[in-house]
C-alpha positions in Angstrom: -140.0 116.6 23.1 -139.8 117.4 19.3 -137.4 115.8 16.8 -134.9 118.7 16.9 -134.6 118.4 20.7 -134.2 114.7 20.5 -131.4 115.0 17.9 -129.7 117.6 20.1 -129.9 115.3 23.1 -128.5 112.4 21.1 -125.6 114.5 19.9 -124.8 115.8 23.4 -125.0 112.3 25.0 -122.7 110.8 22.3 -120.0 113.4 22.6 -120.2 113.4 26.4 -119.9 109.7 26.6 -116.8 109.6 24.3 -115.0 112.2 26.5 -116.3 111.0 29.9 -114.9 107.5 29.4 -111.6 109.2 30.2 -112.8 111.9 32.6 -116.0 110.7 34.2 -118.6 113.2 35.2 -121.1 112.3 32.5 -124.1 113.2 34.5 -122.8 116.7 35.3 -123.6 117.5 31.6 -126.3 115.1 30.6 -128.7 115.6 33.5 -128.7 119.4 33.4 -129.4 119.2 29.6 -132.3 116.9 30.3 -133.7 119.3 32.9 -133.4 122.2 30.4 -135.6 120.2 28.1 -138.3 120.1 30.8 -137.8 116.5 31.8 -138.9 115.9 35.4 -135.8 115.7 37.7 -136.4 112.1 39.0 -137.2 110.8 35.5 -134.1 112.6 34.2 -131.9 111.0 36.9 -133.4 107.5 36.3 -133.3 107.6 32.5 -129.8 108.9 32.5 -128.8 106.1 34.8 -130.1 103.5 32.3 -128.0 105.1 29.6 -125.0 105.2 31.8 -125.3 101.4 32.2 -125.0 100.9 28.5 -122.2 103.4 28.2 -120.2 101.6 30.9 -120.7 98.3 29.0 -119.5 99.8 25.8 -116.6 101.6 27.6 -115.5 98.3 29.2 -115.5 96.1 26.0 -112.3 97.5 24.4 -110.4 96.9 27.7 -111.2 93.2 27.8 -108.1 91.2 27.1 -105.8 94.2 27.7 -104.9 93.1 31.3 -106.0 96.5 32.6 -108.8 95.2 34.9 -107.7 94.2 38.4 -109.2 90.8 38.7 -107.9 90.2 42.3 -109.8 93.1 43.7 -112.8 92.8 41.5 -115.1 90.6 43.6 -114.8 92.9 46.6 -115.2 96.1 44.5 -118.3 94.7 42.8 -119.9 93.7 46.1 -119.2 97.1 47.8 -120.4 99.0 44.7 -123.7 97.0 44.5 -124.3 97.6 48.2 -123.4 101.3 48.1 -125.3 102.0 44.9 -128.5 100.3 46.2 -128.4 102.6 49.2 -127.8 105.6 47.0 -130.6 104.8 44.6 -133.0 104.5 47.6 -131.9 108.0 48.7 -133.2 109.5 45.4 -136.7 108.5 46.4 -136.6 110.3 49.7 -133.8 112.9 49.9 -134.0 116.4 48.2 -131.0 117.1 46.1 -130.7 120.9 46.5 -127.2 120.8 48.0 -125.8 118.2 45.5 -124.2 120.8 43.2 -122.2 122.3 46.1 -121.1 118.9 47.3 -120.1 117.8 43.8 -118.0 121.0 43.2 -116.2 120.7 46.5 -115.3 117.1 46.0 -114.1 117.7 42.4 -112.0 120.6 43.6 -110.4 118.2 46.1 -109.7 115.8 43.2 -108.2 118.6 41.2 -105.9 119.7 44.1 -104.8 116.1 44.6 -104.0 115.7 40.9 -102.0 118.9 40.8 -100.0 118.1 44.0 -99.3 114.5 42.9 -97.6 115.0 39.5 -96.6 111.4 38.9 -99.8 109.7 40.2 -101.4 107.6 37.5 -98.7 108.2 34.9 -96.6 105.1 35.8 -97.3 102.0 38.0 -95.6 102.5 41.3 -93.4 99.6 42.5 -94.7 97.6 45.4 -98.2 97.0 46.8 -100.1 99.8 48.5 -100.0 99.9 52.3 -102.7 98.1 54.2 -104.3 101.5 55.2 -104.3 102.6 51.5 -105.8 99.2 50.4 -108.6 99.6 53.0 -109.0 103.2 52.0 -109.6 102.1 48.4 -112.3 99.7 49.4 -113.9 102.4 51.7 -113.9 104.8 48.8 -115.5 102.2 46.5 -118.4 101.8 48.9 -118.9 105.5 49.8 -118.6 106.7 46.2 -121.0 103.8 45.3 -123.6 105.4 47.5 -123.1 108.7 45.7 -123.0 107.0 42.3 -126.4 105.3 42.9 -127.9 108.6 44.0 -126.7 110.9 41.2 -123.5 109.7 39.5 -122.3 113.2 38.5 -118.5 113.1 39.2 -118.7 109.5 40.6 -116.3 107.9 38.1 -114.1 111.0 38.3 -113.6 110.7 42.0 -113.3 106.9 41.9 -110.6 107.2 39.2 -108.7 109.6 41.5 -109.2 107.2 44.5 -107.9 104.2 42.5 -104.9 106.1 41.2 -103.9 107.3 44.7 -104.9 104.4 46.9 -104.6 101.3 44.7 -101.6 102.8 42.8 -103.2 102.2 39.4 -102.1 104.1 36.2 -104.8 106.2 34.6 -105.4 103.5 31.9 -105.9 100.9 34.6 -108.1 103.2 36.7 -110.3 104.1 33.7 -110.7 100.4 32.8 -111.7 99.4 36.4 -114.0 102.3 37.0 -115.8 101.7 33.8 -116.3 98.0 34.7 -117.4 98.9 38.3 -119.8 101.5 37.0 -121.8 98.8 35.1 -122.9 97.4 38.5 -123.4 100.8 40.1 -125.7 102.1 37.3 -127.4 98.7 36.8 -128.6 98.2 40.4 -129.8 101.8 40.6 -131.6 101.5 37.3 -133.4 98.3 38.5 -134.6 100.2 41.6 -135.8 103.1 39.4 -137.6 100.6 37.1 -139.5 99.2 40.0 -140.6 102.8 40.9 -141.8 103.5 37.4 -139.6 106.6 36.9 -137.6 105.5 33.8 -138.6 106.9 30.4 -138.3 103.6 28.5 -138.5 105.0 24.9 -136.1 107.9 25.5 -133.9 105.7 27.7 -133.3 103.1 25.0 -132.4 105.7 22.4 -129.9 107.3 24.7 -128.6 103.9 25.8 -127.7 102.9 22.3 -126.1 106.3 21.8 -123.9 106.1 24.9 -123.0 102.5 24.2 -121.5 103.5 20.9 -119.8 106.6 22.5 -118.4 104.4 25.3 -116.7 102.1 22.7 -115.2 105.0 20.8 -114.0 106.7 24.1 -112.3 103.6 25.4 -110.5 102.9 22.1 -109.3 106.5 22.3 -108.1 106.0 25.9 -106.1 102.9 24.9 -104.3 105.0 22.2 -103.4 107.9 24.5 -100.5 107.9 26.9 -101.1 108.1 30.7 -99.6 111.7 30.6 -102.2 112.8 28.1 -105.0 111.0 29.9 -103.9 112.8 33.1 -104.0 116.2 31.3 -107.5 115.6 29.9 -108.7 114.3 33.3 -107.3 117.2 35.3 -108.5 119.9 32.8 -112.0 118.5 32.8 -112.2 118.1 36.6 -111.2 121.8 37.1 -113.6 123.1 34.5 -116.6 121.0 35.7 -115.8 121.9 39.4 -115.8 125.6 38.7 -118.9 125.3 36.5 -120.8 123.4 39.1 -119.8 125.8 41.9 -120.8 128.8 39.8 -124.2 127.3 38.9 -124.8 126.6 42.6 -124.1 130.2 43.5 -126.1 131.7 40.7 -129.1 129.5 41.4 -129.1 130.5 45.0 
């Protein structure tokens, strides 16, 4: 990789991390760009996961002390995320990922449909606790999406945000804060597994990690300044665009 390609990659990773603190779906942009630069797929996934870990740390810091992180649910969410992401990361080593673009696009379209049909979801905190079924559903979603997040991560935070808004009755600010914190553990456990397999590009990974750490801080500060209505608009627009793009890419590549 020459200097101009590296600078291009840094610029894309920074801008993507700023926006994706709100929207998620970082890897739907960063991984394809890495593949276009002839980085081997597994190395691209593993190196991107390292950078995501740092982005999640940077994205979480501005929320500390803002009472946006749900401390009561946190221990269970962290445990389920670690377990699911460990399983997902192991899948990377043995499972082909040819159908992943189709799966991602379908799930993100589902997220978009949900957001359109639930106009008030995430804009204000709903009175009362979620039902026992919804509460359990939130934890199930944490585990299942943790598996997916450890495998690829593209759209992981996007879908987890939608799940927390609908099932745990969080506002978008709360969901963004919690998913960023949870994603630290999802990306970290996957990165550790990838390290043991020797598929992380250390030099490139550290450059991109610093880049995304800074982008995460900027993005979270932006999220704290925007209203839940605007966060919802940005979230929904990005979900629809990325879902259609991923679906089109899948059809074209076939």
